[in-house]
Structure formats: structure tokens, C-alpha cells
PDB file of the backbone (N, CA, C, O) and the ligand in Angstrom, with CONECT records:
HET     ZN  A 101       1
ATOM      1  N   MET A   1      -8.695  28.170 -14.355  1.00  0.00           N
ATOM      2  CA  MET A   1      -9.469  27.113 -15.031  1.00  0.00           C
ATOM      3  C   MET A   1      -9.926  26.088 -14.002  1.00  0.00           C
ATOM      4  O   MET A   1      -9.152  25.240 -13.558  1.00  0.00           O
ATOM      5  N   THR A   2     -11.196  26.184 -13.635  1.00  0.00           N
ATOM      6  CA  THR A   2     -11.681  25.254 -12.617  1.00  0.00           C
ATOM      7  C   THR A   2     -12.784  24.356 -13.162  1.00  0.00           C
ATOM      8  O   THR A   2     -13.383  23.579 -12.419  1.00  0.00           O
ATOM      9  N   ASP A   3     -13.048  24.464 -14.447  1.00  0.00           N
ATOM     10  CA  ASP A   3     -14.083  23.608 -15.015  1.00  0.00           C
ATOM     11  C   ASP A   3     -13.506  22.256 -15.407  1.00  0.00           C
ATOM     12  O   ASP A   3     -12.401  22.157 -15.939  1.00  0.00           O
ATOM     13  N   ARG A   4     -14.276  21.239 -15.133  1.00  0.00           N
ATOM     14  CA  ARG A   4     -13.835  19.888 -15.441  1.00  0.00           C
ATOM     15  C   ARG A   4     -14.935  19.133 -16.164  1.00  0.00           C
ATOM     16  O   ARG A   4     -16.118  19.450 -16.042  1.00  0.00           O
ATOM     17  N   LYS A   5     -14.520  18.135 -16.913  1.00  0.00           N
ATOM     18  CA  LYS A   5     -15.467  17.343 -17.686  1.00  0.00           C
ATOM     19  C   LYS A   5     -15.817  16.062 -16.937  1.00  0.00           C
ATOM     20  O   LYS A   5     -14.940  15.365 -16.426  1.00  0.00           O
ATOM     21  N   CYS A   6     -17.094  15.768 -16.883  1.00  0.00           N
ATOM     22  CA  CYS A   6     -17.546  14.544 -16.233  1.00  0.00           C
ATOM     23  C   CYS A   6     -17.199  13.341 -17.110  1.00  0.00           C
ATOM     24  O   CYS A   6     -17.449  13.346 -18.316  1.00  0.00           O
ATOM     25  N   ALA A   7     -16.618  12.307 -16.486  1.00  0.00           N
ATOM     26  CA  ALA A   7     -16.246  11.103 -17.239  1.00  0.00           C
ATOM     27  C   ALA A   7     -17.469  10.263 -17.588  1.00  0.00           C
ATOM     28  O   ALA A   7     -17.384   9.341 -18.399  1.00  0.00           O
ATOM     29  N   GLY A   8     -18.605  10.583 -16.975  1.00  0.00           N
ATOM     30  CA  GLY A   8     -19.820   9.817 -17.248  1.00  0.00           C
ATOM     31  C   GLY A   8     -20.637  10.410 -18.379  1.00  0.00           C
ATOM     32  O   GLY A   8     -20.931   9.725 -19.359  1.00  0.00           O
ATOM     33  N   CYS A   9     -21.009  11.688 -18.254  1.00  0.00           N
ATOM     34  CA  CYS A   9     -21.905  12.294 -19.245  1.00  0.00           C
ATOM     35  C   CYS A   9     -21.196  13.281 -20.162  1.00  0.00           C
ATOM     36  O   CYS A   9     -21.768  13.695 -21.171  1.00  0.00           O
ATOM     37  N   GLY A  10     -19.978  13.662 -19.841  1.00  0.00           N
ATOM     38  CA  GLY A  10     -19.231  14.567 -20.704  1.00  0.00           C
ATOM     39  C   GLY A  10     -19.547  16.043 -20.509  1.00  0.00           C
ATOM     40  O   GLY A  10     -18.994  16.893 -21.207  1.00  0.00           O
ATOM     41  N   LYS A  11     -20.430  16.353 -19.571  1.00  0.00           N
ATOM     42  CA  LYS A  11     -20.746  17.758 -19.323  1.00  0.00           C
ATOM     43  C   LYS A  11     -19.615  18.446 -18.578  1.00  0.00           C
ATOM     44  O   LYS A  11     -18.900  17.837 -17.781  1.00  0.00           O
ATOM     45  N   ILE A  12     -19.476  19.731 -18.862  1.00  0.00           N
ATOM     46  CA  ILE A  12     -18.447  20.518 -18.201  1.00  0.00           C
ATOM     47  C   ILE A  12     -19.082  21.268 -17.037  1.00  0.00           C
ATOM     48  O   ILE A  12     -20.087  21.961 -17.196  1.00  0.00           O
ATOM     49  N   LYS A  13     -18.483  21.116 -15.880  1.00  0.00           N
ATOM     50  CA  LYS A  13     -18.985  21.805 -14.687  1.00  0.00           C
ATOM     51  C   LYS A  13     -17.820  22.324 -13.876  1.00  0.00           C
ATOM     52  O   LYS A  13     -16.665  21.953 -14.087  1.00  0.00           O
ATOM     53  N   ASN A  14     -18.164  23.204 -12.931  1.00  0.00           N
ATOM     54  CA  ASN A  14     -17.140  23.652 -11.993  1.00  0.00           C
ATOM     55  C   ASN A  14     -16.699  22.467 -11.149  1.00  0.00           C
ATOM     56  O   ASN A  14     -17.533  21.681 -10.701  1.00  0.00           O
ATOM     57  N   ARG A  15     -15.417  22.335 -10.933  1.00  0.00           N
ATOM     58  CA  ARG A  15     -14.932  21.152 -10.226  1.00  0.00           C
ATOM     59  C   ARG A  15     -15.444  21.075  -8.788  1.00  0.00           C
ATOM     60  O   ARG A  15     -15.475  20.001  -8.187  1.00  0.00           O
ATOM     61  N   ASP A  16     -15.849  22.235  -8.239  1.00  0.00           N
ATOM     62  CA  ASP A  16     -16.410  22.216  -6.888  1.00  0.00           C
ATOM     63  C   ASP A  16     -17.739  21.469  -6.831  1.00  0.00           C
ATOM     64  O   ASP A  16     -18.177  21.054  -5.758  1.00  0.00           O
ATOM     65  N   GLU A  17     -18.370  21.302  -7.971  1.00  0.00           N
ATOM     66  CA  GLU A  17     -19.657  20.612  -8.018  1.00  0.00           C
ATOM     67  C   GLU A  17     -19.508  19.159  -8.437  1.00  0.00           C
ATOM     68  O   GLU A  17     -20.489  18.502  -8.786  1.00  0.00           O
ATOM     69  N   MET A  18     -18.289  18.664  -8.401  1.00  0.00           N
ATOM     70  CA  MET A  18     -18.068  17.308  -8.894  1.00  0.00           C
ATOM     71  C   MET A  18     -17.343  16.430  -7.898  1.00  0.00           C
ATOM     72  O   MET A  18     -16.661  16.901  -6.987  1.00  0.00           O
ATOM     73  N   ILE A  19     -17.516  15.129  -8.105  1.00  0.00           N
ATOM     74  CA  ILE A  19     -16.749  14.155  -7.337  1.00  0.00           C
ATOM     75  C   ILE A  19     -15.379  14.065  -8.009  1.00  0.00           C
ATOM     76  O   ILE A  19     -15.277  14.001  -9.234  1.00  0.00           O
ATOM     77  N   ARG A  20     -14.360  14.061  -7.208  1.00  0.00           N
ATOM     78  CA  ARG A  20     -13.017  13.941  -7.774  1.00  0.00           C
ATOM     79  C   ARG A  20     -12.398  12.624  -7.311  1.00  0.00           C
ATOM     80  O   ARG A  20     -12.340  12.329  -6.117  1.00  0.00           O
ATOM     81  N   ILE A  21     -11.949  11.859  -8.267  1.00  0.00           N
ATOM     82  CA  ILE A  21     -11.282  10.598  -7.942  1.00  0.00           C
ATOM     83  C   ILE A  21      -9.833  10.741  -8.386  1.00  0.00           C
ATOM     84  O   ILE A  21      -9.545  11.057  -9.540  1.00  0.00           O
ATOM     85  N   THR A  22      -8.949  10.505  -7.462  1.00  0.00           N
ATOM     86  CA  THR A  22      -7.528  10.760  -7.717  1.00  0.00           C
ATOM     87  C   THR A  22      -6.691   9.512  -7.509  1.00  0.00           C
ATOM     88  O   THR A  22      -6.957   8.691  -6.632  1.00  0.00           O
ATOM     89  N   LYS A  23      -5.678   9.400  -8.339  1.00  0.00           N
ATOM     90  CA  LYS A  23      -4.655   8.389  -8.089  1.00  0.00           C
ATOM     91  C   LYS A  23      -3.444   9.093  -7.518  1.00  0.00           C
ATOM     92  O   LYS A  23      -2.856   9.965  -8.158  1.00  0.00           O
ATOM     93  N   ASP A  24      -3.081   8.713  -6.325  1.00  0.00           N
ATOM     94  CA  ASP A  24      -1.930   9.329  -5.676  1.00  0.00           C
ATOM     95  C   ASP A  24      -0.671   9.030  -6.494  1.00  0.00           C
ATOM     96  O   ASP A  24      -0.391   7.874  -6.813  1.00  0.00           O
ATOM     97  N   PHE A  25       0.081  10.074  -6.828  1.00  0.00           N
ATOM     98  CA  PHE A  25       1.213   9.862  -7.728  1.00  0.00           C
ATOM     99  C   PHE A  25       2.345   9.082  -7.076  1.00  0.00           C
ATOM    100  O   PHE A  25       3.162   8.478  -7.771  1.00  0.00           O
ATOM    101  N   SER A  26       2.400   9.090  -5.758  1.00  0.00           N
ATOM    102  CA  SER A  26       3.500   8.361  -5.129  1.00  0.00           C
ATOM    103  C   SER A  26       3.119   6.930  -4.738  1.00  0.00           C
ATOM    104  O   SER A  26       3.917   6.009  -4.907  1.00  0.00           O
ATOM    105  N   THR A  27       1.909   6.742  -4.220  1.00  0.00           N
ATOM    106  CA  THR A  27       1.528   5.399  -3.765  1.00  0.00           C
ATOM    107  C   THR A  27       0.736   4.618  -4.812  1.00  0.00           C
ATOM    108  O   THR A  27       0.684   3.389  -4.761  1.00  0.00           O
ATOM    109  N   GLY A  28       0.120   5.326  -5.759  1.00  0.00           N
ATOM    110  CA  GLY A  28      -0.708   4.645  -6.742  1.00  0.00           C
ATOM    111  C   GLY A  28      -2.100   4.322  -6.229  1.00  0.00           C
ATOM    112  O   GLY A  28      -2.892   3.708  -6.943  1.00  0.00           O
ATOM    113  N   ASP A  29      -2.410   4.721  -5.013  1.00  0.00           N
ATOM    114  CA  ASP A  29      -3.743   4.486  -4.454  1.00  0.00           C
ATOM    115  C   ASP A  29      -4.796   5.325  -5.169  1.00  0.00           C
ATOM    116  O   ASP A  29      -4.564   6.482  -5.520  1.00  0.00           O
ATOM    117  N   VAL A  30      -5.945   4.717  -5.372  1.00  0.00           N
ATOM    118  CA  VAL A  30      -7.058   5.436  -5.992  1.00  0.00           C
ATOM    119  C   VAL A  30      -8.089   5.715  -4.904  1.00  0.00           C
ATOM    120  O   VAL A  30      -8.493   4.810  -4.174  1.00  0.00           O
ATOM    121  N   PHE A  31      -8.509   6.969  -4.802  1.00  0.00           N
ATOM    122  CA  PHE A  31      -9.427   7.317  -3.716  1.00  0.00           C
ATOM    123  C   PHE A  31     -10.273   8.522  -4.103  1.00  0.00           C
ATOM    124  O   PHE A  31      -9.956   9.242  -5.050  1.00  0.00           O
ATOM    125  N   VAL A  32     -11.347   8.730  -3.362  1.00  0.00           N
ATOM    126  CA  VAL A  32     -12.187   9.905  -3.565  1.00  0.00           C
ATOM    127  C   VAL A  32     -11.516  11.063  -2.843  1.00  0.00           C
ATOM    128  O   VAL A  32     -11.254  11.012  -1.642  1.00  0.00           O
ATOM    129  N   ASN A  33     -11.250  12.092  -3.606  1.00  0.00           N
ATOM    130  CA  ASN A  33     -10.421  13.185  -3.128  1.00  0.00           C
ATOM    131  C   ASN A  33     -11.294  14.395  -2.825  1.00  0.00           C
ATOM    132  O   ASN A  33     -11.478  15.271  -3.670  1.00  0.00           O
ATOM    133  N   ASN A  34     -11.822  14.433  -1.625  1.00  0.00           N
ATOM    134  CA  ASN A  34     -12.737  15.516  -1.305  1.00  0.00           C
ATOM    135  C   ASN A  34     -12.052  16.784  -0.807  1.00  0.00           C
ATOM    136  O   ASN A  34     -12.610  17.876  -0.911  1.00  0.00           O
ATOM    137  N   ASP A  35     -10.875  16.646  -0.280  1.00  0.00           N
ATOM    138  CA  ASP A  35     -10.254  17.851   0.289  1.00  0.00           C
ATOM    139  C   ASP A  35      -9.351  18.585  -0.708  1.00  0.00           C
ATOM    140  O   ASP A  35      -8.860  19.675  -0.415  1.00  0.00           O
ATOM    141  N   SER A  36      -9.132  17.984  -1.890  1.00  0.00           N
ATOM    142  CA  SER A  36      -8.339  18.631  -2.938  1.00  0.00           C
ATOM    143  C   SER A  36      -6.917  18.949  -2.511  1.00  0.00           C
ATOM    144  O   SER A  36      -6.241  19.746  -3.161  1.00  0.00           O
ATOM    145  N   LYS A  37      -6.462  18.349  -1.447  1.00  0.00           N
ATOM    146  CA  LYS A  37      -5.112  18.665  -0.993  1.00  0.00           C
ATOM    147  C   LYS A  37      -4.100  17.632  -1.460  1.00  0.00           C
ATOM    148  O   LYS A  37      -2.890  17.818  -1.333  1.00  0.00           O
ATOM    149  N   LYS A  38      -4.615  16.552  -1.998  1.00  0.00           N
ATOM    150  CA  LYS A  38      -3.697  15.538  -2.497  1.00  0.00           C
ATOM    151  C   LYS A  38      -3.589  15.684  -4.005  1.00  0.00           C
ATOM    152  O   LYS A  38      -4.550  16.031  -4.691  1.00  0.00           O
ATOM    153  N   PHE A  39      -2.414  15.414  -4.487  1.00  0.00           N
ATOM    154  CA  PHE A  39      -2.190  15.621  -5.914  1.00  0.00           C
ATOM    155  C   PHE A  39      -1.969  14.309  -6.642  1.00  0.00           C
ATOM    156  O   PHE A  39      -1.432  13.344  -6.098  1.00  0.00           O
ATOM    157  N   GLY A  40      -2.390  14.311  -7.851  1.00  0.00           N
ATOM    158  CA  GLY A  40      -2.216  13.143  -8.691  1.00  0.00           C
ATOM    159  C   GLY A  40      -3.140  13.280  -9.878  1.00  0.00           C
ATOM    160  O   GLY A  40      -3.830  14.287 -10.031  1.00  0.00           O
ATOM    161  N   ARG A  41      -3.149  12.265 -10.712  1.00  0.00           N
ATOM    162  CA  ARG A  41      -4.035  12.253 -11.861  1.00  0.00           C
ATOM    163  C   ARG A  41      -5.472  12.088 -11.367  1.00  0.00           C
ATOM    164  O   ARG A  41      -5.739  11.240 -10.517  1.00  0.00           O
ATOM    165  N   SER A  42      -6.395  12.889 -11.890  1.00  0.00           N
ATOM    166  CA  SER A  42      -7.762  12.856 -11.370  1.00  0.00           C
ATOM    167  C   SER A  42      -8.812  12.693 -12.459  1.00  0.00           C
ATOM    168  O   SER A  42      -8.628  13.067 -13.618  1.00  0.00           O
ATOM    169  N   VAL A  43      -9.914  12.117 -12.022  1.00  0.00           N
ATOM    170  CA  VAL A  43     -11.095  11.995 -12.872  1.00  0.00           C
ATOM    171  C   VAL A  43     -12.241  12.683 -12.137  1.00  0.00           C
ATOM    172  O   VAL A  43     -12.326  12.628 -10.910  1.00  0.00           O
ATOM    173  N   TYR A  44     -13.118  13.330 -12.899  1.00  0.00           N
ATOM    174  CA  TYR A  44     -14.240  14.036 -12.284  1.00  0.00           C
ATOM    175  C   TYR A  44     -15.555  13.432 -12.722  1.00  0.00           C
ATOM    176  O   TYR A  44     -15.712  12.975 -13.854  1.00  0.00           O
ATOM    177  N   LEU A  45     -16.502  13.444 -11.788  1.00  0.00           N
ATOM    178  CA  LEU A  45     -17.840  12.906 -12.051  1.00  0.00           C
ATOM    179  C   LEU A  45     -18.885  13.810 -11.415  1.00  0.00           C
ATOM    180  O   LEU A  45     -18.630  14.439 -10.388  1.00  0.00           O
ATOM    181  N   CYS A  46     -20.072  13.872 -12.036  1.00  0.00           N
ATOM    182  CA  CYS A  46     -21.188  14.577 -11.402  1.00  0.00           C
ATOM    183  C   CYS A  46     -21.624  13.796 -10.162  1.00  0.00           C
ATOM    184  O   CYS A  46     -21.362  12.598 -10.048  1.00  0.00           O
ATOM    185  N   TYR A  47     -22.281  14.475  -9.252  1.00  0.00           N
ATOM    186  CA  TYR A  47     -22.897  13.785  -8.105  1.00  0.00           C
ATOM    187  C   TYR A  47     -24.183  13.141  -8.594  1.00  0.00           C
ATOM    188  O   TYR A  47     -25.282  13.597  -8.278  1.00  0.00           O
ATOM    189  N   ASN A  48     -24.035  12.106  -9.349  1.00  0.00           N
ATOM    190  CA  ASN A  48     -25.167  11.528 -10.051  1.00  0.00           C
ATOM    191  C   ASN A  48     -24.855  10.061 -10.316  1.00  0.00           C
ATOM    192  O   ASN A  48     -23.830   9.726 -10.910  1.00  0.00           O
ATOM    193  N   LYS A  49     -25.736   9.211  -9.875  1.00  0.00           N
ATOM    194  CA  LYS A  49     -25.520   7.780  -9.995  1.00  0.00           C
ATOM    195  C   LYS A  49     -25.337   7.339 -11.445  1.00  0.00           C
ATOM    196  O   LYS A  49     -24.526   6.460 -11.737  1.00  0.00           O
ATOM    197  N   MET A  50     -26.088   7.948 -12.340  1.00  0.00           N
ATOM    198  CA  MET A  50     -25.983   7.593 -13.753  1.00  0.00           C
ATOM    199  C   MET A  50     -24.577   7.850 -14.289  1.00  0.00           C
ATOM    200  O   MET A  50     -24.019   7.043 -15.032  1.00  0.00           O
ATOM    201  N   CYS A  51     -24.028   8.971 -13.901  1.00  0.00           N
ATOM    202  CA  CYS A  51     -22.682   9.316 -14.371  1.00  0.00           C
ATOM    203  C   CYS A  51     -21.650   8.357 -13.806  1.00  0.00           C
ATOM    204  O   CYS A  51     -20.741   7.915 -14.509  1.00  0.00           O
ATOM    205  N   ILE A  52     -21.802   8.042 -12.535  1.00  0.00           N
ATOM    206  CA  ILE A  52     -20.864   7.128 -11.895  1.00  0.00           C
ATOM    207  C   ILE A  52     -20.938   5.759 -12.580  1.00  0.00           C
ATOM    208  O   ILE A  52     -19.913   5.169 -12.923  1.00  0.00           O
ATOM    209  N   GLU A  53     -22.152   5.269 -12.771  1.00  0.00           N
ATOM    210  CA  GLU A  53     -22.307   3.951 -13.389  1.00  0.00           C
ATOM    211  C   GLU A  53     -21.811   3.939 -14.833  1.00  0.00           C
ATOM    212  O   GLU A  53     -21.170   2.982 -15.269  1.00  0.00           O
ATOM    213  N   ASN A  54     -22.109   4.996 -15.564  1.00  0.00           N
ATOM    214  CA  ASN A  54     -21.649   5.104 -16.946  1.00  0.00           C
ATOM    215  C   ASN A  54     -20.129   5.089 -17.043  1.00  0.00           C
ATOM    216  O   ASN A  54     -19.547   4.400 -17.880  1.00  0.00           O
ATOM    217  N   ALA A  55     -19.516   5.852 -16.182  1.00  0.00           N
ATOM    218  CA  ALA A  55     -18.063   5.959 -16.216  1.00  0.00           C
ATOM    219  C   ALA A  55     -17.421   4.603 -15.916  1.00  0.00           C
ATOM    220  O   ALA A  55     -16.404   4.243 -16.509  1.00  0.00           O
ATOM    221  N   PHE A  56     -18.022   3.862 -14.995  1.00  0.00           N
ATOM    222  CA  PHE A  56     -17.476   2.540 -14.689  1.00  0.00           C
ATOM    223  C   PHE A  56     -17.754   1.563 -15.820  1.00  0.00           C
ATOM    224  O   PHE A  56     -16.900   0.751 -16.177  1.00  0.00           O
ATOM    225  N   LYS A  57     -18.944   1.647 -16.376  1.00  0.00           N
ATOM    226  CA  LYS A  57     -19.335   0.732 -17.439  1.00  0.00           C
ATOM    227  C   LYS A  57     -18.405   0.862 -18.648  1.00  0.00           C
ATOM    228  O   LYS A  57     -18.037  -0.126 -19.284  1.00  0.00           O
ATOM    229  N   LYS A  58     -18.041   2.101 -18.942  1.00  0.00           N
ATOM    230  CA  LYS A  58     -17.168   2.338 -20.099  1.00  0.00           C
ATOM    231  C   LYS A  58     -15.692   2.295 -19.718  1.00  0.00           C
ATOM    232  O   LYS A  58     -14.824   2.601 -20.535  1.00  0.00           O
ATOM    233  N   ASN A  59     -15.417   1.917 -18.488  1.00  0.00           N
ATOM    234  CA  ASN A  59     -14.026   1.853 -18.009  1.00  0.00           C
ATOM    235  C   ASN A  59     -13.276   3.163 -18.189  1.00  0.00           C
ATOM    236  O   ASN A  59     -12.067   3.175 -18.421  1.00  0.00           O
ATOM    237  N   LYS A  60     -14.001   4.254 -18.081  1.00  0.00           N
ATOM    238  CA  LYS A  60     -13.383   5.563 -18.287  1.00  0.00           C
ATOM    239  C   LYS A  60     -12.403   5.902 -17.180  1.00  0.00           C
ATOM    240  O   LYS A  60     -11.346   6.490 -17.410  1.00  0.00           O
ATOM    241  N   ILE A  61     -12.782   5.517 -15.980  1.00  0.00           N
ATOM    242  CA  ILE A  61     -11.968   5.950 -14.845  1.00  0.00           C
ATOM    243  C   ILE A  61     -10.612   5.251 -14.844  1.00  0.00           C
ATOM    244  O   ILE A  61      -9.574   5.892 -14.678  1.00  0.00           O
ATOM    245  N   ASN A  62     -10.629   3.942 -15.031  1.00  0.00           N
ATOM    246  CA  ASN A  62      -9.320   3.285 -14.998  1.00  0.00           C
ATOM    247  C   ASN A  62      -8.474   3.622 -16.226  1.00  0.00           C
ATOM    248  O   ASN A  62      -7.247   3.550 -16.170  1.00  0.00           O
ATOM    249  N   LYS A  63      -9.120   3.989 -17.330  1.00  0.00           N
ATOM    250  CA  LYS A  63      -8.334   4.408 -18.505  1.00  0.00           C
ATOM    251  C   LYS A  63      -7.612   5.714 -18.229  1.00  0.00           C
ATOM    252  O   LYS A  63      -6.430   5.864 -18.538  1.00  0.00           O
ATOM    253  N   VAL A  64      -8.336   6.654 -17.644  1.00  0.00           N
ATOM    254  CA  VAL A  64      -7.718   7.955 -17.386  1.00  0.00           C
ATOM    255  C   VAL A  64      -6.657   7.846 -16.296  1.00  0.00           C
ATOM    256  O   VAL A  64      -5.572   8.418 -16.408  1.00  0.00           O
ATOM    257  N   LEU A  65      -6.982   7.111 -15.253  1.00  0.00           N
ATOM    258  CA  LEU A  65      -6.047   7.017 -14.133  1.00  0.00           C
ATOM    259  C   LEU A  65      -4.928   6.021 -14.399  1.00  0.00           C
ATOM    260  O   LEU A  65      -3.922   6.001 -13.690  1.00  0.00           O
ATOM    261  N   LYS A  66      -5.109   5.195 -15.426  1.00  0.00           N
ATOM    262  CA  LYS A  66      -4.151   4.123 -15.710  1.00  0.00           C
ATOM    263  C   LYS A  66      -3.929   3.245 -14.484  1.00  0.00           C
ATOM    264  O   LYS A  66      -2.801   2.887 -14.146  1.00  0.00           O
ATOM    265  N   ALA A  67      -5.027   2.914 -13.835  1.00  0.00           N
ATOM    266  CA  ALA A  67      -4.958   2.075 -12.643  1.00  0.00           C
ATOM    267  C   ALA A  67      -6.278   1.335 -12.504  1.00  0.00           C
ATOM    268  O   ALA A  67      -7.321   1.845 -12.914  1.00  0.00           O
ATOM    269  N   PRO A  68      -6.243   0.140 -11.932  1.00  0.00           N
ATOM    270  CA  PRO A  68      -7.511  -0.548 -11.675  1.00  0.00           C
ATOM    271  C   PRO A  68      -8.259   0.154 -10.553  1.00  0.00           C
ATOM    272  O   PRO A  68      -7.648   0.662  -9.612  1.00  0.00           O
ATOM    273  N   ILE A  69      -9.579   0.183 -10.655  1.00  0.00           N
ATOM    274  CA  ILE A  69     -10.381   0.811  -9.613  1.00  0.00           C
ATOM    275  C   ILE A  69     -10.848  -0.282  -8.655  1.00  0.00           C
ATOM    276  O   ILE A  69     -11.486  -1.244  -9.081  1.00  0.00           O
ATOM    277  N   PRO A  70     -10.540  -0.146  -7.381  1.00  0.00           N
ATOM    278  CA  PRO A  70     -10.975  -1.160  -6.429  1.00  0.00           C
ATOM    279  C   PRO A  70     -12.505  -1.278  -6.413  1.00  0.00           C
ATOM    280  O   PRO A  70     -13.216  -0.273  -6.433  1.00  0.00           O
ATOM    281  N   GLU A  71     -12.991  -2.503  -6.376  1.00  0.00           N
ATOM    282  CA  GLU A  71     -14.437  -2.742  -6.313  1.00  0.00           C
ATOM    283  C   GLU A  71     -15.061  -1.999  -5.138  1.00  0.00           C
ATOM    284  O   GLU A  71     -16.186  -1.504  -5.215  1.00  0.00           O
ATOM    285  N   GLU A  72     -14.314  -1.937  -4.071  1.00  0.00           N
ATOM    286  CA  GLU A  72     -14.776  -1.280  -2.857  1.00  0.00           C
ATOM    287  C   GLU A  72     -15.085   0.200  -3.114  1.00  0.00           C
ATOM    288  O   GLU A  72     -16.087   0.738  -2.642  1.00  0.00           O
ATOM    289  N   LEU A  73     -14.205   0.829  -3.867  1.00  0.00           N
ATOM    290  CA  LEU A  73     -14.396   2.249  -4.174  1.00  0.00           C
ATOM    291  C   LEU A  73     -15.604   2.449  -5.074  1.00  0.00           C
ATOM    292  O   LEU A  73     -16.386   3.383  -4.895  1.00  0.00           O
ATOM    293  N   LYS A  74     -15.739   1.567  -6.032  1.00  0.00           N
ATOM    294  CA  LYS A  74     -16.872   1.626  -6.941  1.00  0.00           C
ATOM    295  C   LYS A  74     -18.197   1.494  -6.171  1.00  0.00           C
ATOM    296  O   LYS A  74     -19.141   2.253  -6.389  1.00  0.00           O
ATOM    297  N   GLY A  75     -18.234   0.508  -5.266  1.00  0.00           N
ATOM    298  CA  GLY A  75     -19.436   0.291  -4.473  1.00  0.00           C
ATOM    299  C   GLY A  75     -19.754   1.488  -3.591  1.00  0.00           C
ATOM    300  O   GLY A  75     -20.910   1.875  -3.422  1.00  0.00           O
ATOM    301  N   LYS A  76     -18.712   2.051  -3.045  1.00  0.00           N
ATOM    302  CA  LYS A  76     -18.861   3.200  -2.157  1.00  0.00           C
ATOM    303  C   LYS A  76     -19.464   4.382  -2.923  1.00  0.00           C
ATOM    304  O   LYS A  76     -20.382   5.048  -2.444  1.00  0.00           O
ATOM    305  N   LEU A  77     -18.935   4.622  -4.103  1.00  0.00           N
ATOM    306  CA  LEU A  77     -19.416   5.746  -4.920  1.00  0.00           C
ATOM    307  C   LEU A  77     -20.880   5.556  -5.297  1.00  0.00           C
ATOM    308  O   LEU A  77     -21.696   6.469  -5.172  1.00  0.00           O
ATOM    309  N   ILE A  78     -21.191   4.358  -5.758  1.00  0.00           N
ATOM    310  CA  ILE A  78     -22.552   4.110  -6.209  1.00  0.00           C
ATOM    311  C   ILE A  78     -23.537   4.197  -5.035  1.00  0.00           C
ATOM    312  O   ILE A  78     -24.666   4.661  -5.200  1.00  0.00           O
ATOM    313  N   ASN A  79     -23.114   3.758  -3.877  1.00  0.00           N
ATOM    314  CA  ASN A  79     -24.004   3.811  -2.731  1.00  0.00           C
ATOM    315  C   ASN A  79     -24.127   5.203  -2.119  1.00  0.00           C
ATOM    316  O   ASN A  79     -25.166   5.558  -1.562  1.00  0.00           O
ATOM    317  N   GLU A  80     -23.067   5.976  -2.227  1.00  0.00           N
ATOM    318  CA  GLU A  80     -23.103   7.277  -1.564  1.00  0.00           C
ATOM    319  C   GLU A  80     -23.809   8.372  -2.353  1.00  0.00           C
ATOM    320  O   GLU A  80     -24.357   9.309  -1.772  1.00  0.00           O
ATOM    321  N   PHE A  81     -23.794   8.250  -3.680  1.00  0.00           N
ATOM    322  CA  PHE A  81     -24.307   9.376  -4.464  1.00  0.00           C
ATOM    323  C   PHE A  81     -25.530   8.991  -5.297  1.00  0.00           C
ATOM    324  O   PHE A  81     -26.079   9.829  -6.012  1.00  0.00           O
TER     325      PHE A  81
HETATM  326 ZN    ZN A 101     -22.016  13.673 -15.441  1.00  0.00          ZN2+
END
């Protein structure tokens, strides 16, 4: 099972085609998890600015991760994709 749901638009895609945001289970750090080698609770997003903005607007990411999302990370995501 490698399909994941986008927190922005709700579409299901292969996780390889998505941005993965993970909360590290030991440190609680929230980060963009591109190498998939770190484990923790994760949220997936399309590589799409609309999805990223939607997910932040609806506070989907911090609800799923149960952690505040650093402004820095939010800015980085919106600027990069
Ligand atoms: Zn999406």
C-alpha cells in the first residue's frame, strides 16, 4: 500500500509523487521527509502550491501531526513548490 491522500485536495496518489511531512517520533521535530528513512507520523501533499496552502489554511497538517508547524517550514514549502 503506497497510495496516500493529499491533505490539501484529498486526492489519492502514489506516495512517491507527493511531499511527505513527518514528525519525528523521538524528537517531535517536524520536517520535510524526502529520503523516507525517518519514521514518524506523516502527512502527504501534492507538489502543488494550492494543496500546500489549503492544507495550512485548514490546519490539516498540525491536526494530523499533533504538533505546531514552524512558520519557517511553511514558508519553505510554499516557496519551493
Ligand atoms: Zn493535493
